[in-house]
N, CA and C atoms as an extended XYZ file, in Angstrom:
231
Properties=species:S:1:pos:R:3:atomname:S:1:resname:S:1:resid:I:1 pbc="F F F"
N       105.326      -86.007      -41.993 N   MET     1
C       104.241      -84.995      -42.079 CA  MET     1
C       103.560      -85.135      -43.460 C   MET     1
N       102.321      -85.582      -43.493 N   PRO     2
C       101.644      -85.842      -44.741 CA  PRO     2
C       101.626      -84.654      -45.715 C   PRO     2
N       101.500      -83.394      -45.167 N   LEU     3
C       101.443      -82.279      -46.058 CA  LEU     3
C       102.618      -82.161      -46.967 C   LEU     3
N       103.823      -82.546      -46.416 N   PHE     4
C       105.055      -82.426      -47.191 CA  PHE     4
C       105.407      -83.807      -47.763 C   PHE     4
N       104.686      -84.855      -47.330 N   GLU     5
C       104.993      -86.242      -47.818 CA  GLU     5
C       106.431      -86.643      -47.476 C   GLU     5
N       106.867      -86.288      -46.303 N   LYS     6
C       108.204      -86.523      -45.806 CA  LYS     6
C       108.104      -87.000      -44.399 C   LYS     6
N       109.183      -87.614      -44.012 N   THR     7
C       109.374      -88.115      -42.684 CA  THR     7
C       110.455      -87.372      -42.027 C   THR     7
N       110.314      -86.948      -40.709 N   TYR     8
C       111.386      -86.265      -39.967 CA  TYR     8
C       111.623      -86.999      -38.642 C   TYR     8
N       112.894      -86.954      -38.234 N   ASP     9
C       113.159      -87.466      -36.925 CA  ASP     9
C       113.475      -86.285      -36.006 C   ASP     9
N       112.807      -86.295      -34.749 N   PHE    10
C       113.004      -85.311      -33.768 CA  PHE    10
C       113.276      -85.897      -32.417 C   PHE    10
N       114.044      -85.171      -31.631 N   TYR    11
C       114.190      -85.510      -30.218 CA  TYR    11
C       113.302      -84.456      -29.478 C   TYR    11
N       112.289      -84.937      -28.802 N   LEU    12
C       111.327      -84.009      -28.200 CA  LEU    12
C       111.349      -84.129      -26.677 C   LEU    12
N       111.176      -83.017      -26.007 N   GLU    13
C       111.105      -82.946      -24.503 CA  GLU    13
C       109.815      -83.652      -24.071 C   GLU    13
N       109.875      -84.602      -23.275 N   GLU    14
C       108.677      -85.437      -22.868 CA  GLU    14
C       107.698      -84.670      -21.903 C   GLU    14
N       108.203      -83.619      -21.336 N   ASN    15
C       107.373      -82.920      -20.304 CA  ASN    15
C       106.622      -81.683      -20.878 C   ASN    15
N       106.701      -81.427      -22.193 N   ILE    16
C       105.947      -80.325      -22.751 CA  ILE    16
C       104.702      -80.891      -23.360 C   ILE    16
N       103.720      -79.960      -23.544 N   SER    17
C       102.428      -80.437      -24.048 CA  SER    17
C       102.541      -80.761      -25.533 C   SER    17
N       101.583      -81.593      -26.019 N   ALA    18
C       101.611      -81.971      -27.415 CA  ALA    18
C       101.347      -80.665      -28.230 C   ALA    18
N       100.542      -79.744      -27.681 N   ALA    19
C       100.316      -78.454      -28.482 CA  ALA    19
C       101.657      -77.674      -28.675 C   ALA    19
N       102.467      -77.663      -27.668 N   GLN    20
C       103.812      -77.045      -27.784 CA  GLN    20
C       104.689      -77.715      -28.862 C   GLN    20
N       104.580      -79.054      -28.752 N   VAL    21
C       105.387      -79.840      -29.786 CA  VAL    21
C       104.936      -79.557      -31.192 C   VAL    21
N       103.628      -79.482      -31.379 N   ILE    22
C       103.127      -79.155      -32.727 CA  ILE    22
C       103.636      -77.791      -33.219 C   ILE    22
N       103.590      -76.809      -32.327 N   ASP    23
C       104.005      -75.506      -32.645 CA  ASP    23
C       105.585      -75.551      -33.016 C   ASP    23
N       106.374      -76.211      -32.244 N   GLU    24
C       107.806      -76.240      -32.480 CA  GLU    24
C       108.175      -77.051      -33.717 C   GLU    24
N       107.416      -78.113      -33.959 N   VAL    25
C       107.702      -78.938      -35.090 CA  VAL    25
C       107.312      -78.213      -36.417 C   VAL    25
N       106.210      -77.536      -36.405 N   ILE    26
C       105.804      -76.753      -37.578 CA  ILE    26
C       106.835      -75.689      -37.911 C   ILE    26
N       107.312      -75.067      -36.856 N   GLY    27
C       108.303      -74.002      -37.112 CA  GLY    27
C       109.652      -74.588      -37.694 C   GLY    27
N       110.066      -75.670      -37.127 N   ILE    28
C       111.304      -76.283      -37.620 CA  ILE    28
C       111.179      -76.791      -39.014 C   ILE    28
N       110.070      -77.461      -39.284 N   ILE    29
C       109.898      -77.990      -40.725 CA  ILE    29
C       109.701      -76.853      -41.679 C   ILE    29
N       108.986      -75.872      -41.283 N   ALA    30
C       108.742      -74.705      -42.249 CA  ALA    30
C       110.071      -74.068      -42.577 C   ALA    30
N       110.919      -73.895      -41.566 N   GLU    31
C       112.236      -73.305      -41.732 CA  GLU    31
C       113.113      -74.183      -42.673 C   GLU    31
N       113.085      -75.422      -42.377 N   LYS    32
C       113.902      -76.382      -43.142 CA  LYS    32
C       113.475      -76.470      -44.648 C   LYS    32
N       112.230      -76.425      -44.823 N   GLU    33
C       111.575      -76.522      -46.176 CA  GLU    33
C       111.446      -75.214      -46.892 C   GLU    33
N       111.722      -74.174      -46.220 N   GLY    34
C       111.646      -72.792      -46.820 CA  GLY    34
C       110.195      -72.287      -46.986 C   GLY    34
N       109.387      -72.683      -46.074 N   TYR    35
C       107.938      -72.158      -46.043 CA  TYR    35
C       107.739      -71.062      -45.110 C   TYR    35
N       106.951      -70.120      -45.415 N   ALA    36
C       106.524      -69.094      -44.429 CA  ALA    36
C       105.371      -69.636      -43.667 C   ALA    36
N       105.381      -69.469      -42.441 N   VAL    37
C       104.345      -69.980      -41.522 CA  VAL    37
C       103.618      -68.792      -40.837 C   VAL    37
N       102.304      -68.832      -40.977 N   SER    38
C       101.534      -67.825      -40.322 CA  SER    38
C       100.465      -68.646      -39.508 C   SER    38
N       100.113      -68.113      -38.378 N   ARG    39
C        99.071      -68.779      -37.552 CA  ARG    39
C        97.740      -68.569      -38.234 C   ARG    39
N        96.960      -69.661      -38.498 N   ASN    40
C        95.642      -69.550      -38.930 CA  ASN    40
C        94.831      -70.647      -38.369 C   ASN    40
N        93.564      -70.614      -38.707 N   ASP    41
C        92.632      -71.564      -38.145 CA  ASP    41
C        92.975      -73.052      -38.443 C   ASP    41
N        93.587      -73.340      -39.696 N   ASP    42
C        93.908      -74.661      -40.096 CA  ASP    42
C        95.002      -75.147      -39.193 C   ASP    42
N        95.959      -74.404      -38.810 N   MET    43
C        97.041      -74.801      -37.971 CA  MET    43
C        96.542      -75.053      -36.591 C   MET    43
N        95.573      -74.313      -36.153 N   ALA    44
C        95.066      -74.488      -34.744 CA  ALA    44
C        94.333      -75.879      -34.669 C   ALA    44
N        93.958      -76.457      -35.729 N   ASN    45
C        93.259      -77.710      -35.673 CA  ASN    45
C        94.144      -78.905      -35.891 C   ASN    45
N        95.465      -78.677      -36.005 N   LEU    46
C        96.375      -79.851      -36.084 CA  LEU    46
C        96.521      -80.579      -34.799 C   LEU    46
N        96.730      -81.815      -34.926 N   ASN    47
C        96.886      -82.755      -33.807 CA  ASN    47
C        98.001      -83.745      -34.077 C   ASN    47
N        98.490      -84.373      -33.047 N   LEU    48
C        99.542      -85.434      -33.131 CA  LEU    48
C        98.782      -86.733      -32.980 C   LEU    48
N        99.171      -87.686      -33.855 N   PHE    49
C        98.619      -88.954      -33.852 CA  PHE    49
C        99.692      -90.034      -33.591 C   PHE    49
N        99.484      -90.905      -32.615 N   ASP    50
C       100.443      -91.952      -32.380 CA  ASP    50
C       100.151      -93.120      -33.288 C   ASP    50
N       101.118      -93.242      -34.216 N   GLU    51
C       100.877      -94.270      -35.346 CA  GLU    51
C       100.827      -95.656      -34.754 C   GLU    51
N       101.705      -95.976      -33.822 N   ASP    52
C       101.870      -97.305      -33.331 CA  ASP    52
C       100.552      -97.693      -32.434 C   ASP    52
N       100.071      -96.867      -31.698 N   ARG    53
C        98.924      -97.199      -30.859 CA  ARG    53
C        97.594      -96.714      -31.541 C   ARG    53
N        97.702      -96.104      -32.675 N   ARG    54
C        96.541      -95.649      -33.438 CA  ARG    54
C        95.630      -94.766      -32.556 C   ARG    54
N        96.260      -93.709      -31.934 N   LEU    55
C        95.617      -92.879      -30.951 CA  LEU    55
C        95.920      -91.391      -31.175 C   LEU    55
N        94.874      -90.603      -31.182 N   LEU    56
C        95.111      -89.133      -31.202 CA  LEU    56
C        95.477      -88.616      -29.831 C   LEU    56
N        96.541      -87.820      -29.787 N   LEU    57
C        97.037      -87.332      -28.492 CA  LEU    57
C        96.193      -86.225      -27.974 C   LEU    57
N        96.154      -86.145      -26.680 N   ASN    58
C        95.470      -84.961      -25.977 CA  ASN    58
C        96.524      -83.823      -26.062 C   ASN    58
N        96.116      -82.750      -26.771 N   SER    59
C        97.040      -81.631      -26.995 CA  SER    59
C        97.328      -80.845      -25.726 C   SER    59
N        96.578      -80.992      -24.691 N   GLU    60
C        96.861      -80.255      -23.457 CA  GLU    60
C        97.792      -81.007      -22.502 C   GLU    60
N        97.944      -82.266      -22.732 N   GLU    61
C        98.814      -83.098      -21.880 CA  GLU    61
C       100.203      -83.216      -22.421 C   GLU    61
N       101.144      -83.532      -21.563 N   SER    62
C       102.479      -83.678      -22.010 CA  SER    62
C       102.631      -84.955      -22.841 C   SER    62
N       103.774      -85.070      -23.523 N   LEU    63
C       103.989      -86.268      -24.346 CA  LEU    63
C       104.060      -87.505      -23.353 C   LEU    63
N       104.675      -87.320      -22.191 N   ARG    64
C       104.786      -88.445      -21.282 CA  ARG    64
C       103.366      -88.854      -20.802 C   ARG    64
N       102.506      -87.873      -20.476 N   ALA    65
C       101.172      -88.277      -20.066 CA  ALA    65
C       100.326      -88.909      -21.127 C   ALA    65
N       100.724      -88.605      -22.401 N   ASN    66
C       100.063      -89.223      -23.518 CA  ASN    66
C       100.633      -90.618      -23.841 C   ASN    66
N       101.647      -91.084      -23.024 N   GLY    67
C       102.212      -92.375      -23.267 CA  GLY    67
C       103.239      -92.443      -24.354 C   GLY    67
N       103.835      -91.347      -24.763 N   ILE    68
C       104.833      -91.289      -25.820 CA  ILE    68
C       106.233      -91.642      -25.195 C   ILE    68
N       106.891      -92.560      -25.846 N   ARG    69
C       108.161      -92.989      -25.396 CA  ARG    69
C       109.246      -92.813      -26.586 C   ARG    69
N       110.427      -93.111      -26.195 N   ASN    70
C       111.578      -93.020      -27.089 CA  ASN    70
C       111.225      -93.984      -28.293 C   ASN    70
N       111.288      -93.413      -29.553 N   GLY    71
C       110.996      -94.237      -30.730 CA  GLY    71
C       109.560      -94.140      -31.199 C   GLY    71
N       108.717      -93.539      -30.495 N   SER    72
C       107.311      -93.404      -30.838 CA  SER    72
C       107.283      -92.683      -32.205 C   SER    72
N       106.335      -93.156      -33.071 N   ARG    73
C       106.122      -92.560      -34.374 CA  ARG    73
C       104.806      -91.703      -34.362 C   ARG    73
N       105.028      -90.434      -34.520 N   LEU    74
C       103.887      -89.460      -34.500 CA  LEU    74
C       103.635      -88.885      -35.894 C   LEU    74
N       102.342      -88.713      -36.189 N   ILE    75
C       101.996      -88.068      -37.380 CA  ILE    75
C       101.243      -86.740      -37.088 C   ILE    75
N       101.654      -85.720      -37.745 N   LEU    76
C       100.912      -84.469      -37.550 CA  LEU    76
C        99.800      -84.436      -38.578 C   LEU    76
N        98.526      -84.397      -37.996 N   VAL    77
C        97.349      -84.471      -38.786 CA  VAL    77
C        96.460      -83.292      -38.565 C   VAL    77
């Protein structure tokens, strides 16, 4: 996650939308790093980027539909 300049490993449910993943990941990282998270416009504009395929994911589709597989490297942008 570039904001924190750190890398995190997650096991993600492949049948949930990328938007749901973003919400869950932000919550987990914020809790781990001790940050308070509030919903704002900046967070609504976050997306997942598939680093290997150099592709922005469709936030409304599931990870599976976006072609995400075990070991995929995603960046929250």
